[in-house]
N, C-alpha and C positions, 0 to 999 in steps of 0.2 A: 573399543579399540584404541583409544587415544593415551592410555596409560603405559601398558606394555607394548601395546600396536601388536597384538598376537596376530601381526604380519608375522607370526610365531618363530625367532630363532633360537657352547663347547662341548658338551664333549660329553662322553662315555656312557654307553648302556652295555647291556652284557648278553650273554649267550648266542652272540653272532661272530662271524669272522670280520676281520678289519677290512681287509680288502673290498673295495665297491660298496662301502658303507658311507653314507653322507649323513650329516647331522645339522639340525638348526637349533640354536638356542636363544633363552630370553631371559635377562636379568632385570630384576625389579627390586622394589624397597617394599617391605611390609613392616608396618609397625606391631609390637609384640601382641596388642590386644586384638589383632585381626589374624593372627598366623594360624590359628586353629580353623577358623573360617574359610581361608584360602585352601588349606589341605583338603577338607571337607569338600570344597566346590570341585578342586580338581581330581579327588577320589570319586566322588559321585559320578561326575562326567564320564571319566576314562574308564572306570568300571563298566559301563555300560557302552561306551561309544569309543573303544580303542580302535584306532586307525589300522586297516589292515596291512600287516607287514611292518608296522612302525613301532617301535619301542620309545615308551614315554616316562620321563624320570624328573622327579621333583627333588631338589636339593635345598639345603640350608648352606649359606656361604659362611662358615663358622670362624675360620681364621683368614683374615684378609688385611691388605694394606690400607692405611688412613684414608688414601684418595679412592677406595673402592666403597661406593655407597650400597650396592646391591645386596640385599639380605639372602635372597632366593633366586633360584635357577631352574627354569624347566627346559627339557632337551628332549629333542625327538631324533630318532635315529633309524634309519633303514636304507635300502637301496634307493637309488636316484628314481626310480619309478614310483616306488611306494610313498616316498616322501613327496614328491611331485603331486601324487594322487591325492595325499591329504590335504595340501593347499588348494586343490581344484574343487574339493567336495565340501566346503563350508556351507551348512544348511542353516534353517531357522534356529535349530536347536543348539547348534554350535554359537551363533550370533548372541543367544541369550545367556549361554556359558560367558562368554567374553563380558557381556555387560554386567553381570552379578560379579564375575571376578575382579574386574576394574573398580569396583564399587569398595572393595578391600584393598587396593593397592595404593600407596601412596603417590609412587612414580616408577616410571621405567628408567632403566640404569644401562642400557645396552643390548645388543643382539648380535649374532653372527652365524655364519653358515660356513661348512667347511667338509673336510674328508677324513677319515680315519685311514691310516697307513701300515700300521703294524700293532699287533696285539699278542701278549704272551701271558699265558697262566690258565688256571681251570676256570671257564666260563660258566661252568653248571653252579656256581658258587656266587652269592651277592657279597660286595665289599663296600661296606656303608661307609667307612672313612676314607676320603680320597685327596691325597696330596696332589696338587697342580703346579707344574712350573711350565712357565712361558719362556722361550729360547730364542735368540737372536742367533741364527747359524750362517756363517761366511759360506760354506761349500755344503748344500743341503744334499747333494748325490752322495758326498763321502761321509757325512753324518748319516744318513739313512742305513748306508751298508754297514758303518761301523756299529751302530745302533742294534741292527738286527744280528751281526755277529755275536756281540755280547750277551744280549738277551735271550738268545736261542739256545745259550749253555749256562746262564748265570742267575737265571731268574728263579728264587726260592720257592718252595710250595707256600701257599697262605698268601701269595701276592699276584695281582693282576696290573700287568705294565700296559699301556695304550698310547700310542703316539699317532700324532696327526697334524694337519695343516688348517689354517683358516683360508677360506677363498675370498669372501668379503667380511666387513663388520669386525668387530671384537678387538680393534687396536690393529688392524692389518696395517703394515708398514714398520710396526715397533717389535714384532715377533713373527717368525715365519715356521716354527715347529712349536707345539705344545706336547707336553708328557703328563698323563695321569697314572699315579700309582694307588692302587686300590687295596685296602687293609680290611681285616675282618673287624677291628674296632680302633678306637683312638690309641689304646695303649700300644698295639702293634704300629700304628701309623707314627707314634713318637719314637720308636726304636728304630724304625726302617728296616729296610730289606736285610741289612748285614746282621742285625738283631736275631734273625731267625735261622742264622746259620752258626754254626761251631767247627772248629777243628780245621781240617784240610779244606773242607768246602768253603769256608770262609777266607781262609788264605788264598783260594783259588780265585775266588770272587774279587777280592782286593786288587790282586795282580792284574787280573783282567780289567778291572776298572781303569787302573793307571795306564794301561795299554790303549784302552778306548778314549780316554781323556786326551791322551797324546797325539791320537790320530782321528780326532772327531770332526775335522772340518773346521775348527773355530767355533766356540760356543760360548755365548754370554746369557746368563739367567737373568731376564729384565722383570719377571715377576714371579711370586709364588703365593700359594694360598692353599686352604682346605676346606672342603665341603663335605658335608654329612647328607647322606641319602634319606629322605623322609619317605618316598614313595615310589613304587616301580608298578606299571601296568604294561 
């Protein structure tokens, strides 16, 4: 437990409603020669021991800022009860898994716990390429309302947009909202949502976006990155 301290803690799982869903995540550094071993350990364990009601996701942090060391992130998502039960049920098999996993991890790089607040898009599909934005919002009540107004009408097919807040960890105090936009591949992620639309739908989205930004409660983007989904259990 000393390296990622899978005291286990951003962001995003699929096929669930955003409301009343809580997440914990853990970021850590894996050297290239150990990446396959880490994936296999996580896959072997959670294929056989998936926590009841909890989605488990393993990501590679593909594009990130120079001051972000983490190469990988593991995310847990479920109801407050189910995630809480996961933490309460660590047995000898789990402790052995942590011991083996830590042998392949260079160092831990942060953790967080929070809540999903809104989700738009087809949750029956996986979106492996995920763009992440960390936001410092002055008026969160106004932002949440305007965010939901925009995305409920102007989220194109082929995109999953998730928004939430961090309760503890993960730079709390620097940002108070995060947004994750999931795409089917890196090509789509490069183009962004607008590239998936044309004609009047694109013009309508651009106009609505300008209105959203004019009334979003005051938002500063304080960080961005992109992660790739490696495994889902």
